[in-house]
C-alpha distance (Angstrom), angle and dihedral (degrees) to the residues before:
residue distance angle dihedral
M1 . . .
I2 3.80 . .
P3 3.82 117.6 .
K4 3.81 117.5 -113.7
S5 3.82 94.3 -121.2
H6 3.83 125.7 63.5
V7 3.81 90.4 11.9
D8 3.82 94.2 171.0
Y9 3.80 92.1 52.3
W10 3.80 94.6 47.9
T11 3.80 94.2 43.5
L12 3.80 90.9 54.1
K13 3.82 93.2 42.1
I14 3.81 93.6 50.7
A15 3.81 91.3 46.6
R16 3.83 90.7 51.3
N17 3.81 91.3 47.4
R18 3.80 91.6 51.1
Q19 3.80 91.3 48.4
R20 3.82 91.3 48.8
D21 3.80 91.2 48.0
Q22 3.80 91.3 51.6
E23 3.82 91.2 50.1
V24 3.80 92.2 49.2
W25 3.83 91.8 46.8
R26 3.81 90.7 50.7
Q27 3.82 90.7 49.8
L28 3.80 91.8 49.5
E29 3.79 92.9 46.1
A30 3.82 90.0 48.7
K31 3.82 85.4 59.4
E32 3.82 88.1 50.8
W33 3.80 94.2 -106.0
S34 3.77 119.2 142.1
V35 3.78 117.3 -136.2
I36 3.79 122.5 -139.9
V37 3.80 113.6 -176.6
V38 3.79 120.3 -155.7
W39 3.78 118.7 -174.9
E40 3.78 121.1 -151.3
C41 3.80 90.8 -118.3
Q42 3.83 88.7 59.6
L43 3.81 89.7 63.4
N44 3.79 97.7 62.9
N45 3.80 118.6 112.9
R46 3.80 93.9 -98.0
N47 3.83 95.2 53.8
F48 3.80 101.9 26.5
Q49 3.82 99.8 97.8
S50 3.79 92.8 44.6
T51 3.81 90.5 49.0
V52 3.81 92.3 49.6
E53 3.82 90.4 50.3
T54 3.82 91.2 48.8
V55 3.81 91.6 50.7
L56 3.82 92.6 46.0
N57 3.81 91.2 49.0
G58 3.81 89.2 49.7
I59 3.79 91.7 50.6
V60 3.81 92.3 48.3
K61 3.81 91.5 48.0
N62 3.81 91.0 47.8
G63 3.81 89.4 51.5
E64 3.80 91.4 50.4
D65 3.81 91.3 46.9
Y66 3.80 89.9 49.1
R67 3.81 93.5 50.9
L68 3.81 89.9 47.8
S69 3.81 91.9 50.1
I70 3.82 90.4 50.2
E71 3.80 90.5 51.7
T72 3.82 91.4 46.0
R73 3.82 91.6 51.1
K74 3.81 90.2 47.4
C75 3.82 90.8 52.7
S76 3.80 90.8 46.2
R77 3.81 90.9 51.7
E78 3.80 91.4 48.5
E79 3.82 90.8 49.9
Y80 3.80 90.5 48.6
Y81 3.81 92.9 50.5
L82 3.80 91.2 46.3
K83 3.82 90.9 51.6
Q84 3.81 90.1 47.7
R85 3.82 91.7 50.1
L86 3.82 92.9 47.1
S87 3.78 90.7 47.6
K88 3.80 90.9 50.9
E89 3.81 90.6 48.0
R90 3.83 91.2 50.7
E91 3.78 89.9 47.9
C92 3.82 91.8 50.8
K93 3.80 91.8 46.8
L94 3.79 91.9 49.1
L95 3.80 91.5 47.7
S96 3.80 89.6 50.0
E97 3.81 91.1 50.7
V98 3.79 91.4 48.7
K99 3.81 90.7 50.5
E100 3.81 89.9 48.4
L101 3.80 90.9 51.8
F102 3.77 91.5 47.3
I103 3.81 91.6 51.4
V104 3.83 92.2 47.2
H105 3.79 91.2 46.8
R106 3.81 93.2 50.9
K107 3.82 92.1 55.9
């Protein structure tokens, strides 16, 4: 809500704050952080318990997401190493076959 006095000042200030917040959130999320925003008005007696539950749920979900991402990266690494090993094995087999053909051809 914009105050009744100095409307131009507050409109610009709030717009700049929102833009800054969005930039900071994007930077944090780019570093794989999850952002939970709590406003001062959410901490009053009437909303406090609900706010605490929301934050706790967010933290639990972030933890679950983090564990899942770790497992996904682990599986991706294992797949990558398996593909690398199979590729190396195919390369060695092909090289062996080429050598065999070369030896047979020379005779």
